[in-house]
C-alpha positions as CSV (number, residue, x, y, z in Angstrom):
1,X,-13.3,-14.9,-15.0
2,X,-9.3,-15.6,-16.1
3,X,-6.4,-14.7,-14.2
4,X,-4.8,-13.8,-17.7
5,X,-5.6,-10.2,-17.0
6,X,-3.2,-7.0,-16.6
7,X,-4.1,-5.7,-13.1
8,X,-2.7,-3.3,-11.1
9,X,-4.2,-2.9,-8.0
10,X,-1.9,-1.4,-6.1
11,X,-0.1,1.7,-6.3
12,X,0.7,5.3,-4.4
13,X,0.6,8.6,-5.6
14,X,1.1,12.7,-4.4
15,X,-1.5,12.1,-2.3
16,X,0.5,9.6,0.3
17,X,4.0,8.5,-0.6
18,X,4.5,8.6,-4.6
19,X,5.7,11.1,-7.1
20,X,3.1,11.2,-9.7
21,X,-0.3,12.5,-9.6
22,X,-3.2,10.4,-10.0
23,X,-3.7,11.5,-13.2
24,X,0.0,10.5,-14.8
25,X,0.0,7.2,-12.9
26,X,-3.5,6.6,-15.3
27,X,-1.2,7.4,-18.0
28,X,1.6,5.1,-16.9
29,X,-0.2,2.2,-16.3
30,X,-2.6,2.6,-19.6
31,X,0.8,2.9,-21.5
32,X,2.1,-0.3,-20.2
33,X,-1.4,-1.8,-20.8
34,X,-2.4,-2.0,-17.4
35,X,-6.6,-3.1,-18.4
36,X,-7.9,-3.0,-14.5
37,X,-6.0,-0.5,-12.5
38,X,-6.6,0.6,-8.5
39,X,-4.9,3.5,-6.7
40,X,-4.2,2.7,-3.3
41,X,-3.0,5.4,-1.2
42,X,-1.7,5.0,2.6
43,X,-4.6,5.9,4.5
44,X,-6.2,8.2,2.4
45,X,-9.1,8.2,-0.1
46,X,-8.3,12.0,-1.4
47,X,-7.5,11.0,-4.6
48,X,-9.9,8.0,-5.6
49,X,-12.3,10.7,-7.7
50,X,-9.6,12.0,-9.7
51,X,-8.4,8.5,-10.5
52,X,-11.4,7.0,-11.5
53,X,-11.8,10.1,-14.1
54,X,-8.5,10.0,-15.6
55,X,-8.8,6.1,-16.2
56,X,-12.8,6.7,-17.6
57,X,-10.7,9.2,-19.9
58,X,-8.3,6.7,-20.9
59,X,-10.8,4.0,-21.4
60,X,-9.2,1.7,-18.3
61,X,-11.2,-0.1,-16.1
62,X,-11.0,0.7,-12.5
63,X,-11.4,0.1,-8.9
64,X,-11.6,2.3,-5.8
65,X,-8.5,1.6,-3.3
66,X,-6.8,1.9,-0.3
67,X,-3.7,0.6,1.9
68,X,-4.3,0.8,5.4
69,X,-1.8,0.6,7.8
70,X,-2.8,-2.0,10.8
71,X,-0.6,-2.5,13.8
72,X,-0.4,-7.1,14.4
73,X,1.4,-8.6,16.9
74,X,3.8,-5.4,17.4
75,X,4.6,-5.3,13.5
76,X,3.1,-2.9,11.0
77,X,0.8,-4.8,8.4
78,X,-0.9,-3.1,5.4
79,X,-4.6,-4.0,4.4
80,X,-5.5,-3.0,0.9
81,X,-9.1,-2.4,0.4
82,X,-10.6,-2.5,-3.4
83,X,-14.0,-1.7,-4.5
84,X,-15.5,0.4,-1.7
85,X,-17.7,3.6,-1.9
86,X,-15.6,6.5,-1.7
87,X,-18.0,8.5,-0.2
88,X,-18.1,5.8,2.7
89,X,-18.4,8.3,5.9
90,X,-17.4,5.6,8.5
91,X,-14.4,4.8,6.1
92,X,-13.2,8.4,5.9
93,X,-13.2,8.9,9.5
94,X,-11.4,5.6,10.1
95,X,-8.4,6.7,7.9
96,X,-8.4,10.2,9.4
97,X,-7.8,8.5,12.9
98,X,-5.3,6.2,11.2
99,X,-3.3,9.6,10.0
100,X,-3.3,11.0,13.4
101,X,-0.2,11.5,14.9
102,X,2.1,11.6,12.0
103,X,3.0,15.0,12.3
104,X,4.0,14.0,16.0
105,X,6.2,11.1,15.0
106,X,7.4,12.8,12.1
107,X,9.1,15.8,14.6
108,X,10.4,13.0,17.0
109,X,12.5,10.6,13.8
110,X,13.7,14.3,13.2
111,X,14.9,14.4,16.6
112,X,16.3,11.3,16.7
113,X,18.3,12.2,13.3
114,X,19.7,15.5,14.5
115,X,21.0,13.6,17.5
116,X,23.5,12.1,15.1
117,X,24.0,15.0,13.0
118,X,21.5,15.3,10.9
119,X,19.8,18.5,11.2
120,X,16.5,20.2,9.9
121,X,15.2,16.8,8.6
122,X,11.6,17.7,9.3
123,X,11.6,20.8,7.7
124,X,13.6,18.7,4.7
125,X,11.1,16.1,4.4
126,X,8.4,18.2,4.0
127,X,9.5,19.6,0.7
128,X,8.8,15.9,-0.6
129,X,5.3,15.9,0.9
130,X,1.9,16.2,-1.3
131,X,0.3,15.8,1.9
132,X,1.3,17.0,4.9
133,X,-1.1,14.6,6.8
134,X,0.4,11.9,5.3
135,X,4.7,12.6,6.2
136,X,6.0,9.2,6.1
137,X,9.9,7.3,6.2
138,X,9.8,7.1,2.5
139,X,9.9,11.7,2.6
140,X,12.4,11.6,4.8
141,X,14.4,8.9,3.1
142,X,14.2,11.1,0.4
143,X,15.0,14.5,1.6
144,X,18.4,11.7,2.9
145,X,19.3,11.2,-0.8
146,X,18.8,14.8,-2.4
147,X,21.5,16.1,0.6
148,X,23.8,13.2,-0.4
149,X,23.3,11.5,3.5
150,X,22.7,8.3,1.4
151,X,23.1,7.6,-2.4
152,X,19.3,5.6,-2.1
153,X,16.0,5.6,-0.2
154,X,17.2,1.6,0.6
155,X,20.0,2.7,2.2
156,X,18.3,5.3,4.4
157,X,16.2,2.7,6.0
158,X,19.0,0.4,6.4
159,X,20.9,2.7,8.3
160,X,18.2,5.5,9.8
161,X,14.5,4.4,10.0
162,X,14.2,0.7,10.9
163,X,14.3,-0.7,14.3
164,X,16.8,0.4,16.9
165,X,18.3,3.4,14.3
166,X,18.5,6.6,15.3
167,X,15.3,7.9,13.1
168,X,13.1,5.2,14.3
169,X,9.7,5.9,16.4
170,X,7.4,3.5,16.1
171,X,3.3,4.3,15.2
172,X,0.0,2.8,16.7
173,X,-2.2,2.1,13.7
174,X,-5.5,0.8,13.2
175,X,-6.4,-2.5,14.3
176,X,-6.9,-5.6,11.9
177,X,-10.5,-5.7,13.2
178,X,-11.3,-2.2,12.1
179,X,-9.7,-1.9,8.9
180,X,-11.3,-5.3,7.3
181,X,-14.5,-3.7,9.4
182,X,-14.2,0.0,7.5
183,X,-13.6,-1.8,4.1
184,X,-16.2,-4.3,4.2
185,X,-18.7,-2.1,5.5
186,X,-17.9,0.3,2.7
187,X,-18.9,-2.1,0.2
188,X,-15.6,-3.4,-0.7
189,X,-13.3,-6.0,-0.2
190,X,-10.2,-6.7,2.4
191,X,-6.7,-8.0,1.0
192,X,-3.6,-8.6,2.8
193,X,-0.8,-6.7,0.8
194,X,2.9,-8.2,0.4
195,X,2.5,-11.2,2.5
196,X,5.9,-12.5,2.7
197,X,7.7,-8.5,3.4
198,X,6.4,-9.5,7.3
199,X,9.2,-10.8,9.2
200,X,6.3,-13.1,11.6
201,X,7.2,-16.8,12.3
202,X,4.9,-19.2,10.6
203,X,2.4,-19.3,13.9
204,X,1.9,-15.5,13.9
205,X,1.3,-15.9,10.0
206,X,-1.1,-18.5,10.5
207,X,-2.7,-16.0,13.3
208,X,-3.1,-12.9,10.6
209,X,-4.7,-14.9,7.7
210,X,-6.8,-16.6,10.2
211,X,-7.9,-13.5,11.9
212,X,-8.2,-11.6,9.1
213,X,-10.4,-14.3,7.8
214,X,-12.5,-14.4,10.9
215,X,-13.1,-10.2,10.6
216,X,-14.4,-10.7,7.0
217,X,-11.3,-10.2,5.3
218,X,-11.4,-12.1,1.4
219,X,-7.9,-11.4,-0.6
220,X,-4.3,-11.3,-0.4
221,X,-1.6,-10.7,-2.7
222,X,-0.1,-13.0,-4.7
223,X,1.7,-11.5,-7.3
224,X,3.1,-8.2,-6.2
225,X,6.4,-6.1,-6.7
226,X,8.6,-7.6,-3.7
227,X,7.5,-11.4,-3.8
228,X,10.0,-13.5,-5.8
229,X,8.5,-16.0,-8.4
230,X,8.6,-18.8,-5.3
231,X,6.4,-16.4,-3.0
232,X,4.1,-16.1,-5.8
233,X,3.5,-20.1,-5.7
234,X,3.6,-19.7,-1.4
235,X,0.7,-17.7,-1.4
236,X,-1.5,-18.8,-4.2
237,X,-1.5,-21.7,-1.9
238,X,-2.2,-20.1,1.1
239,X,-4.7,-18.2,-1.0
240,X,-6.4,-21.6,-1.4
241,X,-5.6,-22.9,1.7
242,X,-8.0,-19.6,3.4
243,X,-10.3,-19.5,1.0
244,X,-9.1,-16.0,-0.4
245,X,-9.1,-14.7,-3.7
246,X,-5.8,-13.1,-5.1
247,X,-4.9,-10.1,-6.1
248,X,-2.2,-8.4,-8.6
249,X,-0.4,-5.1,-7.6
250,X,3.0,-3.4,-8.5
251,X,3.7,-1.2,-5.7
252,X,4.7,1.1,-7.7
253,X,5.5,4.4,-5.8
254,X,8.0,6.7,-8.1
255,X,10.1,6.0,-11.1
256,X,13.2,6.6,-9.5
257,X,12.7,5.0,-6.9
258,X,10.1,1.4,-7.8
259,X,12.0,-1.5,-8.8
260,X,8.3,-2.7,-10.3
261,X,7.3,-0.8,-13.1
262,X,3.4,-0.7,-13.5
263,X,1.9,-3.0,-15.1
264,X,4.7,-5.3,-16.2
265,X,4.3,-8.6,-13.3
266,X,3.6,-11.8,-14.1
267,X,0.1,-13.1,-14.5
268,X,-1.8,-14.6,-11.5
269,X,-1.2,-18.3,-11.1
270,X,-4.1,-20.4,-12.9
271,X,-5.3,-22.0,-9.6
272,X,-6.7,-19.0,-8.0
273,X,-9.9,-17.1,-8.0
274,X,-8.7,-13.2,-8.9
275,X,-10.3,-11.0,-6.6
276,X,-11.6,-8.5,-9.5
277,X,-13.8,-12.0,-10.2
278,X,-15.7,-11.5,-6.7
279,X,-15.6,-7.5,-7.3
280,X,-17.2,-7.5,-10.8
281,X,-19.9,-5.3,-9.9
282,X,-17.7,-2.7,-8.2
283,X,-15.7,-2.0,-11.3
284,X,-16.1,1.5,-12.7
């Protein structure tokens, strides 16, 4: 199967921290020439039926998707699941447990921001949350932009929401083994999302890929919104080194915030095996 396919297998809706509905995302992807699409909300599969129905109506192929938050050597890593059974109870329960604690964490973040003079941040962030169970740093960032504290969300993260800043509160997510197992046992493929974003040493990154593969992980994002052209090449080589399939996805969240539009990434390099080849039987 060709790597020359306009597939966008990583994006977010209002079900997690995006700003568009699943239906609006489907229409946007289709308008940009996407032929194979997946909605991958954070730790939540509640939008899957809507996304699949919208894609079907537009004549666009669809894969079920999710992005699971994982803690690995003290950092948050994201594992995308593709092509799983959206009715799988074990996956749904695992994601429910992973979402647990977000509200408490958000209240601690608001307390930290209040100490530097930013009052009412929890209530303000809630205005931007489609799903209160999934309140996140992104929703706080939108509130701080809306109220004029910062000009854009990236500035909010730099000044207030990263480690060592007043609004940062760490959260313990799922384990790598759990995330991969939930996805795999639901009939899907686990994919390491945007690997160049993580601040790992070479040894830590090697450990991530080695452990991921040992647990049954099968893919890695090679072409994604936060990767440079040089990183496409690096992670194409990494995919081949570890015997992983390659994925492609914009990580689109919002027309106002995302640097990469749905369906506009370069094609996968020709020397990789695309994830959609292994997932052919799971495409709707």
